[in-house]
N, C-alpha and C positions, 0 to 999 in steps of 0.2 A: 055571670066577664074575672075572670080572676085578674088577681091586685096587679098586678103586673102590670094587665095590657091596658088597667085603668091607667096608668101615670105615663102612659107617652113616652116609653124612654128608651134608653140601652139598658141593654141588660149587664151586668160583672158580678165576674166573687173575686173578693179579698180576703185574702189570708191571712192572718197574724198568726205570731209568734211572743206570747205575753211567759214574760219571768216574777221574779216577782208583785210585780201587780204595772205592769210597766213593758211597752211593745216594742218587742229589739231585731223584730225584722219584719216584713209585711210581702203579701207580691198580690197582683190581682189580675185575673182573666184579661183578654181583650175584649169590647164590648160586644154581644150579642141584641140580634133584638130577637122580643116577646114571640115565642109560640109556643102553642097546644098539642103537648103530640102522647098518645103514649102508644109510642114508641121505642124504646130502651136502645139506644146500639154505646153497649158495655165502652169501643176503643176510643170515642169520641170525646163519650161526657166521664170523665174525669180530671179528679185533683189530684196529682204530684208537687208536696213537701219534700221539697230537703232541708235534711237534716242543718242547720246553718254551728248548733253545737258538737258534731262528731262523734256522737253518740253517748250524749249526756244528755240527758232529755227526766230527769225524771222531778226539773221543780220544773218545765216547760209546759207550754199547753197550747193547740192550738185552734183561735176562732176566725170558724166562719161566716161568713155572712154575705149573704144575696144582695146588690147595690142595681138602683132605678139611676139610673143619671140624668135628665130632657135633657132640650135643645136651650134652653136659657142655666146648665151647667148643677141644674138644682138634682142633690144625692139624699134620695132614699136610702133606707135601708128597710126590705122587706121585709126580713124575717136572718136568722142565725142561729149558731146551737155553738157549742164547745165542747172536743177533744182536747182529755188531759187524765195524768195522774188522781187528779182528788174525785169527777167525773165520775158522775151512778147510773145505771140503768147504758141501756143501748150502747150511748155514746162512752162511757166505760171500760162496757166490753172492748165496743172495735178499737182501743189505745191496748191494753189486752195482748190482744190481734195483732198490734201493729209490733207491740214490743216484743211479742212471744216467734214473728219472724218478719226481721226487717227488708222494706225492701222487697217483701213480696206485694201486690195486688192488694185492696180488700176491696171486692165489691160489696155496697151494700146504697137502698134509697135515702136518706137522711131529706129529718122533714124538717124543712125553716121557717120557728116559729117568730 
C-alpha cells in the first residue's frame, strides 16, 4: 500500500514562492482522490507556475508539496521538493532549463520526498 492510500484523504498539490525565507505567493490544486496507475498523461499531470515577479527570479525558489487532507481536516505532507537557483541535482538542472526557455513546458517525473 502506498503512503497516500493509507492516509484515507483527498490529495492536492501546493506550490509556494519563497523569497528571502518568506512565502510571498502560493497556489493549490483542486483536490483529487488517490489512485495508483502506471499510465502517465502529460496533458493532465502538470503544474504551471505563474511568475508574480515578471521575470526577476534570481532570488526566489518554488516549494512544491504533495498534501493529503482527510475528512476531519487534518493535513499531512506526503512529500515535497524545491526548485530554485541554489538547488543542486535534478531540481537545479530543471531550474536552469526553465530559465533558458521561459514559458516552455518541461516534462519530468518528480520524486516527492
